[in-house]
C-alpha positions in Angstrom: 86.8 172.4 43.4 84.1 173.6 45.7 81.5 173.7 42.9 82.1 170.0 42.1 82.0 168.8 45.5 78.7 166.4 45.5 78.2 167.3 49.3 78.0 170.9 48.5 75.0 173.0 49.1 74.5 173.2 45.2 74.2 169.6 45.0 72.1 169.4 48.2 69.5 172.2 47.1 69.7 175.8 48.5 66.8 177.7 50.0 65.0 180.0 47.4 66.5 183.5 48.0 63.2 185.0 47.9 60.9 182.9 50.2 63.8 181.0 52.1 62.2 177.6 51.1 63.7 174.7 49.6 62.1 174.6 46.1 61.5 170.9 46.4 59.3 171.4 49.5 57.3 174.0 47.8 56.0 171.1 45.6 54.9 168.7 48.3 51.3 167.8 48.4 49.2 166.4 51.2 49.3 162.6 51.7 45.6 161.4 50.6 43.9 159.3 53.2 40.2 158.3 54.0 40.8 156.1 57.1 43.0 157.0 60.1 45.2 154.5 61.6 42.2 153.5 64.3 39.8 152.9 61.1 37.9 156.2 61.5 36.7 158.1 58.5 38.2 161.5 57.9 36.0 162.6 55.3 33.1 161.3 53.1 34.3 158.0 51.5 34.2 157.2 47.8 31.1 155.4 46.5 32.7 151.9 46.3 33.5 152.4 50.0 29.9 152.5 51.0 29.4 148.8 49.5 29.9 146.4 52.2 30.6 143.5 49.7 33.6 145.6 48.2 35.0 146.3 51.5 34.7 142.8 52.5 36.1 141.5 49.2 39.3 143.7 49.9 39.5 142.6 53.3 39.2 139.1 52.4 42.2 139.7 49.9 44.3 141.2 52.3 43.6 138.6 55.0 44.3 135.8 52.6 47.5 137.6 51.5 48.7 137.7 55.2 47.9 134.0 55.5 49.8 133.1 52.5 52.7 135.4 53.5 53.0 133.3 56.8 52.9 130.1 55.3 55.5 131.0 52.6 57.9 132.1 55.0 57.3 128.9 57.3 57.8 126.7 54.1 61.0 128.8 53.2 62.5 128.4 57.1 61.9 124.7 56.7 63.7 124.4 53.2 60.4 123.8 51.1 60.3 127.2 49.4 62.9 129.5 47.9 64.0 133.0 48.9 60.9 134.8 49.6 59.7 138.4 49.9 57.1 139.3 52.7 54.4 141.7 52.1 53.5 142.0 55.7 52.1 145.3 56.4 52.0 146.5 52.9 49.0 144.2 51.6 46.8 147.4 51.0 49.0 148.8 48.3 48.8 145.8 46.3 45.1 144.9 47.0 43.9 148.6 46.7 46.0 148.6 43.1 44.4 145.4 41.6 40.7 146.2 42.8 40.9 149.4 40.7 41.9 147.7 37.7 39.8 145.9 35.0 40.4 142.5 33.4 41.7 144.3 30.1 44.4 145.9 32.0 47.9 144.4 32.2 49.7 144.1 35.6 53.5 144.1 35.9 54.3 143.1 39.7 57.6 143.5 41.5 58.3 140.7 43.9 56.1 141.9 46.8 52.6 142.2 45.3 51.1 138.7 46.1 47.8 140.4 47.1 47.3 141.9 43.8 48.2 138.8 41.9 45.4 136.9 44.0 43.1 139.6 43.2 43.6 139.5 39.5 43.2 135.6 39.5 46.6 133.9 39.9 45.9 131.1 42.3 47.8 130.3 45.4 49.0 127.1 43.9 51.0 129.2 41.2 52.2 131.7 43.8 53.6 128.6 45.7 55.1 126.9 42.6 56.8 130.3 41.5 58.5 131.0 44.9 59.5 127.3 45.2 61.6 127.9 41.7 59.1 126.3 39.4 58.5 128.1 36.2 55.1 126.5 35.9 53.9 129.1 38.6 54.2 132.2 36.1 52.0 130.2 33.6 48.9 131.7 35.0 45.5 130.2 34.2 43.7 133.4 34.9 45.3 136.6 34.0 47.0 135.4 30.7 48.3 138.8 29.9 49.6 139.8 33.2 53.4 139.8 33.5 55.5 137.4 35.9 56.9 138.7 39.0 59.9 141.1 38.2 62.9 140.2 40.6 65.5 142.8 38.8 64.8 146.2 40.2 62.8 148.8 38.3 63.0 146.9 34.9 59.1 146.2 34.9 58.7 150.0 34.2 60.1 150.0 30.9 57.9 146.7 30.1 54.8 148.6 31.1 55.7 151.4 28.9 56.1 149.1 26.1 52.8 147.4 26.8 51.1 150.8 27.0 52.6 151.5 23.7 51.4 148.3 22.3 47.9 148.8 23.4 47.8 152.3 21.8 49.0 150.9 18.5 46.3 148.0 18.7 43.5 150.5 19.8 43.2 148.5 23.1 41.4 150.0 25.9 43.6 148.8 28.6 46.0 150.3 31.1 49.6 149.1 32.0 49.9 149.1 35.6 53.5 148.2 37.3 54.2 148.3 40.9 57.7 149.0 42.4 59.4 150.0 45.7 60.8 153.1 46.7 64.5 151.7 45.7 63.0 151.3 42.0 62.7 155.1 41.7 66.5 155.7 42.2 66.8 153.3 38.9 67.4 154.8 35.6 64.9 152.1 34.1 62.3 154.1 36.1 63.2 157.4 34.8 63.5 156.3 31.2 60.1 154.6 31.4 58.6 157.3 33.0 59.8 159.7 30.4 58.3 157.7 27.6 55.2 157.6 29.2 54.9 161.3 29.5 56.3 162.1 26.1 54.1 159.9 24.3 51.1 160.4 26.4 50.8 156.2 27.1 48.3 154.6 29.2 50.4 153.5 32.0 50.0 153.9 35.8 53.3 153.5 37.9 52.5 152.7 41.6 55.3 152.9 44.1 55.2 151.2 47.4 57.1 153.5 49.5 58.1 151.3 52.4 60.9 153.5 53.3 63.7 150.9 52.7 65.6 149.7 49.7 66.8 146.5 51.3 69.1 148.3 54.1 69.3 151.7 52.5 66.6 154.3 54.0 64.4 156.2 51.7 66.4 159.6 52.9 69.7 158.2 51.9 68.8 157.2 48.2 67.2 160.7 47.1 67.1 164.3 48.1 63.5 164.5 46.6 61.1 165.4 49.5 58.7 163.0 48.0 58.7 160.2 45.3 55.4 161.6 43.8 57.1 164.8 42.7 59.6 162.8 40.6 56.6 162.8 38.1 56.9 166.5 37.5 60.0 166.0 35.1 57.9 163.7 33.0 55.2 165.9 32.6 52.6 163.5 34.4 50.6 163.7 37.5 52.3 162.4 40.8 50.1 161.9 43.9 50.8 160.8 47.6 48.6 158.4 49.3 48.3 156.6 52.5 49.5 153.2 51.7 48.1 151.7 54.8 44.7 152.8 53.6 43.4 150.5 51.0 40.4 152.8 50.3 42.9 155.8 49.5 45.0 153.3 47.3 41.9 152.1 45.5 40.7 155.6 44.8 43.7 157.0 43.7 44.7 154.1 41.2 41.1 154.4 40.3 41.2 157.8 39.2 44.5 157.4 37.4 43.1 154.6 35.5 40.1 156.5 34.5 42.3 159.3 33.3 44.5 157.1 31.0 41.7 155.1 29.6 40.3 158.7 28.6 43.6 159.5 26.7 45.0 161.5 29.5 48.1 159.7 29.6 49.8 158.1 32.6 50.4 159.0 36.2 52.7 158.2 39.2 51.3 157.1 42.7 53.5 157.1 45.7 51.7 154.8 48.4 53.4 155.3 52.0 53.8 152.2 53.7 56.3 150.5 56.0 58.3 147.1 55.5 57.5 145.5 59.0 59.7 142.6 58.4 62.9 141.7 56.4 63.5 142.7 53.0 63.3 139.0 52.1 64.1 135.6 53.9 67.7 136.1 52.8 67.8 139.3 54.8 68.1 140.1 58.5 66.7 143.7 59.1 67.9 143.7 62.8 71.4 144.3 61.3 70.5 148.0 60.2 67.3 148.7 62.2 66.2 148.0 65.7 62.8 147.0 67.0 62.3 150.3 68.7 62.1 152.1 65.3 59.7 149.3 63.9 57.3 148.9 66.6 55.1 152.3 66.1 54.6 151.1 62.6 52.4 148.2 63.7 49.6 150.8 64.9 49.3 151.6 61.0 48.5 147.9 60.2 46.3 148.0 57.0 44.6 145.0 57.9 43.6 145.9 61.5 42.6 149.3 60.2 40.1 148.2 57.6 38.6 145.6 60.1 37.9 148.2 62.6 36.2 150.4 60.0 34.3 147.3 58.6 33.4 146.3 62.2 32.2 150.2 63.2 30.8 151.1 59.8 29.4 148.0 58.2 28.6 145.8 61.2 31.5 143.0 60.5 30.8 140.4 63.3 33.1 138.3 65.5 31.6 135.1 63.9 32.2 136.6 60.2 35.8 137.5 61.3 36.5 134.0 62.7 35.0 132.2 59.6 37.1 134.3 57.2 40.3 133.6 59.2 39.6 129.9 59.1 38.8 129.7 55.7 41.7 131.7 54.5 44.2 129.5 56.6 42.5 126.3 55.2 42.8 127.5 51.9 46.5 128.4 52.2 47.2 125.3 53.8 45.6 123.3 51.2 47.4 125.1 48.4 50.6 124.6 50.2 50.0 120.8 50.5 49.2 120.4 46.6 52.7 122.4 46.0 54.6 120.2 48.3 52.9 117.1 46.4 53.9 118.6 43.1 56.8 116.6 41.4 59.4 118.6 39.6 59.3 119.9 36.0 60.7 117.3 33.5 64.1 118.4 31.8 62.6 119.3 28.9 60.7 122.1 30.3 63.7 124.4 30.0 63.2 124.4 26.3 59.4 124.9 26.4 57.8 128.3 26.0 60.9 130.0 24.7 60.6 129.9 20.9 57.8 129.6 18.6 60.2 127.7 16.2 62.9 126.3 18.0 66.7 127.0 16.6 68.4 124.0 15.0 71.0 124.0 17.6 68.7 123.5 20.4 66.8 120.7 18.8 69.2 118.1 19.6 69.5 119.3 23.1 65.4 119.2 23.7 65.5 115.8 22.0 68.1 114.5 24.7 66.0 115.8 27.2 62.8 114.1 26.1 61.2 116.8 24.1 59.6 115.7 21.2 
């Protein structure tokens, strides 16, 4: 029957008979940004962006993240690291999000938020250990309550809703912040979690790194929604779009959402528009589904270069400062990589540790054989 055809006009959305406009398009809001791709301010900047030290701190985090990224890929290519997800060109989403957060907040990352983890206090050594397959890399010595990297797509969002509910029940002032990709918004986990956040007015902020690709599936092929931000409408929470290559815009949007959540206003959804310049992971070959001609224009939107230009022109960032930062970041990453390579494997008993407060009887004998206690 025609009415049940998923490719029919009914399924795709028909124009409004009065206006001739697709109802989804009428809900689209402008993308928030402060810096254009050339680093020029488009409007007055938020207060924090007038602080040179704050901008340098964000820039340092993005530069360090990119240095870590390059080293991680090199280690994987030489068989010394596991499958790795690059954040190349997406550093502003992670760094801007983390810089807006407070220590009492809880961060629930996907697998591309290395920059946010570094800002939150996760060390380079821990990141290398994790991506090398060592669970000791998830035992953060800094942000003890932050969650480990979430590899299953979108399952971090229900976790975040649960964390937010626990905060409410305990009378805590923190906010749960979960980050995922555009593909995560096509999963049931995401919708269910967002519904809970809206229905129970939970202090949770969901940040979407819309890098336009869910592995090899284009954003336009996975949802008919004109924007991902407008998916918040059904949950009854605010949804905004920001330029994900503008770290100032990301930090500003996340900061406003966090302030609203702290004040009891409930959650929010923030769509950060970026672009995945590299492969999905080191196990992927993006050239099989897109060509270099498609990717090349997006290099002009590079968030690191954008902030560097703004720092240079607005805050007097010098060539000497730039060279010193690059040297220090690379040296820091190289030193951490050497320590990671020199780290011996965890003992066999490690598989039994940190699982149970009271180990079940049937595992005690196995743990003893493995040298546990």
